[in-house]
N, C-alpha and C positions, 0 to 999 in steps of 0.2 A: 503495499499499498503506501502511494507516496505523499510526502508530506508538503501540506500547500506551504507557499511561501508566506510569509508575515507582513502584513499591509497595511499601513498607514488609514487611523478613520478618519483622520481630517483629510489628506487630501486624496487617497485612494492607490497610490503609490506606493512600491517595494519600500517595505521600511530600510532597507540598503541603501535605497536612493532618494529616500526622503529626506526635506530640507525644512519640514513646518518648525521643528525647536530651532531651529537658526533664523530662521524669517522671525521669530515670537521673538528674540533677544533682540533683533535689529528691529522693534517696533519703536514710534515716535514717543513713547515714555519716557519721560525725564527722570533718573533715578540719582536722589542725593545722598549725599554721603555727608553725616557731618559728628561730632562729639558732643555728648553732654553727660553730666555730675549724675549718678545715682547714688544709691546707699553707701554713706561710709563717704561722699565724696571722691566715691573713684567712676573715672574717667572710662566711657563707653561708646562707641563707634556706633552709630546708628545709619544703616543703608535701608532710604525706601524708595518705591515705586518698581521692585521688581516685578513681573507679573506672577501671580498665586501660583499657576501650574510650575514654572521652576523657581520659588522661593524657599523650598526647602533642600533642591539639589544644589542651589548657589549657597545656598546657606552652608552647606557642607562642605563644598569646593572652598572657600573663603576660609572657613575656620580650620581646614587642612592645611592652604597657601599661606596662611598668616602666622599659623601654629599659635593658635589661640582659641580660648570655649567661647561659648555663644549660642544664641538660640534662634529661632524663624518661629515671630509667632504675630498676629493680628497684621499681617500683612508686611511686617516691616522683621530686617534682622536685626540683633543685638549682639555683638561682638565686644568682648572683653578687653578693655584696653586703647589706645590711641592711634589709630591704625589708616586715617584719613588717606593719606596719600598712598598707602600700600593696599590700601581696598581698592580704590581706584585703578591703581594699573592692574591689581588681579580680574578686576570686573573686565578689564580692556584683552585681557589674558583669555577670558573665558567667551568672547564671542559678543561681547557688549559693546558698543558704539563709542567712540571716544564722545562725541557729539553729543549724547544723549546724559554723560556721566557729570554730573556737579560738585562740588567738594566744596562746602560752606565752611563758616567759623564755626566757634562752639557755640551752642545753646545751652541757656543754664537750666 
């Protein structure tokens, strides 16, 4: 019995040829990266604007690339520590457009 090739539910192409995930990353959404203080005056880096479908995977990759702890919840990624510059570079390496990434100053 032959096995059917995996087909993307979104575009209908073979999963090996599908580019839906890349196109989702290249959407016109603005991604904001900034730091803020949380409990006990500890700095955390906030990444917001990532598509919900990519949120968990992107958080996992960022935590791995930046060697830090963090979480993805309520539509934002929270990384432990000040990683604004490195997080923006890591997002670019993950395929997000540099024009869509905005690094801003610290918020209280």
